[in-house]
C-alpha positions in Angstrom: 52.8 -8.1 -86.8 50.4 -9.7 -84.3 51.8 -7.6 -81.4 50.7 -4.3 -83.1 47.2 -5.6 -84.1 46.1 -6.5 -80.6 46.1 -3.0 -79.2 44.3 -1.7 -82.3 41.6 -4.4 -82.0 41.1 -3.7 -78.3 40.7 0.0 -79.1 38.3 -0.7 -81.9 36.2 -3.0 -79.6 36.1 -0.2 -77.0 34.9 2.3 -79.6 32.2 -0.1 -80.8 31.0 -0.7 -77.3 30.9 3.0 -76.6 28.9 3.7 -79.7 26.4 0.9 -78.9 26.0 2.4 -75.4 25.4 5.8 -76.8 22.8 4.4 -79.3 21.0 2.6 -76.5 20.9 5.7 -74.4 19.4 7.7 -77.3 16.8 5.1 -78.1 15.4 5.1 -74.5 12.7 7.4 -73.2 14.0 10.9 -72.6 11.8 13.5 -70.9 12.0 16.9 -72.4 9.5 18.8 -70.2 7.1 18.1 -67.4 4.1 20.1 -66.1 4.7 20.1 -62.4 2.1 22.7 -61.7 -0.7 20.5 -63.1 -0.3 17.9 -60.3 -1.0 20.6 -57.8 -3.9 22.2 -59.5 -5.7 19.2 -61.0 -6.7 15.7 -59.9 -5.8 13.2 -62.6 -8.4 10.6 -63.5 -6.9 8.9 -66.5 -3.8 9.3 -68.7 -3.2 8.8 -72.4 -0.2 8.8 -74.6 -0.4 10.7 -77.9 2.0 11.4 -80.7 2.6 15.0 -81.8 3.0 16.4 -85.2 6.1 18.7 -85.3 8.1 20.6 -87.9 11.8 20.0 -88.4 13.2 22.8 -86.3 10.8 22.0 -83.5 12.3 18.5 -83.2 15.8 20.0 -83.0 14.7 22.4 -80.3 13.0 19.6 -78.3 16.2 17.5 -78.6 18.0 20.4 -77.0 15.5 20.2 -74.1 13.6 23.4 -74.9 9.8 23.3 -74.2 7.3 24.9 -71.8 4.1 23.0 -70.9 2.9 25.1 -68.0 0.0 26.9 -69.8 -0.7 24.2 -72.4 -4.0 22.3 -72.8 -5.6 20.0 -75.3 -8.9 20.3 -77.0 -10.9 18.6 -79.8 -11.4 20.9 -82.8 -13.0 19.8 -86.0 -12.9 16.1 -85.0 -9.1 16.2 -84.4 -7.2 16.6 -81.1 -5.0 19.7 -80.9 -2.5 21.0 -78.3 -2.7 24.7 -77.6 -0.2 27.1 -75.9 2.8 24.6 -76.0 5.8 26.9 -76.3 8.7 25.4 -78.2 11.3 28.2 -78.8 12.9 28.4 -82.3 16.0 26.3 -82.8 19.0 28.7 -82.6 20.4 27.6 -86.0 17.1 27.7 -87.9 16.6 30.8 -90.0 14.1 31.9 -92.6 12.3 29.0 -94.1 13.4 26.5 -91.4 12.1 28.6 -88.5 8.7 27.9 -86.9 6.1 29.8 -84.9 6.8 28.9 -81.2 3.2 29.1 -80.0 1.3 27.5 -82.9 -1.3 24.8 -82.2 0.0 21.3 -82.8 -2.0 18.3 -83.9 -2.0 15.3 -81.5 -2.2 11.7 -82.9 -4.8 9.5 -81.2 -7.1 6.8 -82.4 -10.6 7.8 -83.4 -12.1 5.8 -80.6 -9.9 7.6 -78.0 -10.8 11.0 -79.4 -14.6 10.2 -79.3 -14.2 8.9 -75.7 -12.4 12.0 -74.6 -14.9 14.3 -76.2 -17.7 12.6 -74.4 -16.0 12.7 -71.0 -14.9 16.4 -71.3 -18.4 17.6 -72.4 -20.4 15.6 -69.9 -18.3 15.9 -66.7 -16.6 19.2 -67.2 -13.1 17.7 -67.3 -10.0 19.1 -68.9 -7.2 17.6 -71.0 -3.8 18.6 -69.6 -0.4 17.7 -71.0 1.6 16.2 -68.2 4.9 15.5 -69.9 6.6 15.7 -73.3 9.2 13.1 -74.1 10.9 11.0 -76.8 10.1 7.3 -77.1 12.0 5.3 -79.8 13.0 8.6 -81.5 9.4 9.9 -81.7 8.0 12.8 -79.7 5.1 11.9 -77.4 2.9 13.7 -75.1 1.3 12.2 -72.0 -2.2 13.7 -71.6 -4.2 13.5 -68.4 -8.0 13.7 -68.2 -8.2 16.0 -65.1 -10.6 17.6 -62.8 -9.7 21.0 -61.4 -9.0 21.3 -57.7 -10.5 24.1 -55.5 -8.3 25.9 -53.0 -9.7 23.9 -50.0 -8.9 20.7 -52.0 -5.3 21.8 -52.5 -5.0 22.4 -48.8 -6.5 19.0 -47.9 -4.0 17.3 -50.2 -1.1 19.2 -48.6 -2.3 18.2 -45.1 -2.6 14.6 -46.1 0.8 14.5 -47.7 2.3 16.1 -44.5 0.6 13.6 -42.3 1.9 10.7 -44.4 5.5 12.1 -44.1 5.1 12.6 -40.4 3.8 9.0 -39.9 6.7 7.6 -42.0 9.2 9.6 -40.1 7.7 8.4 -36.7 7.7 4.8 -37.9 11.3 5.1 -39.0 12.3 6.6 -35.6 10.5 3.8 -33.7 12.2 1.2 -35.9 15.6 2.7 -35.1 15.0 2.4 -31.3 13.3 -1.0 -31.3 15.4 -2.9 -33.8 
């Protein structure tokens, strides 16, 4: 009797450990979409994390990894923060009542003090609110917003030159270290 229970208990322990690992993986941060173009076109001054109000099929679509942030921006409208032009394609299994409009404006969840601060900064200094990434934290969809200043073409060129110079200096230092040490 004891000989047959040992393999069953070992298999059960393995399954429990596997489920716990999968649960841990799901509960961690999982990036759905990033706005890589924004880093090139804007200089980030400050970042904020905001919750986002979604419909059911939008959450399913995001969990599948479908979202496009490239043209999105945030703005205060009527005392509330809204995210415009975020494209979340409809979930493939949602039909009729469960389907959603892929390009609707979505409400962002921020504290009143943060919204007032962002309104002041965007109006006084001609800054823009750009979504940098969309991710899940503890099962909730979050958006990382950046208070950003637009770069001009010559600024972009200077940034590229500086980055290339840093890479070249690091490469030269590595090469010298290889011959000296």
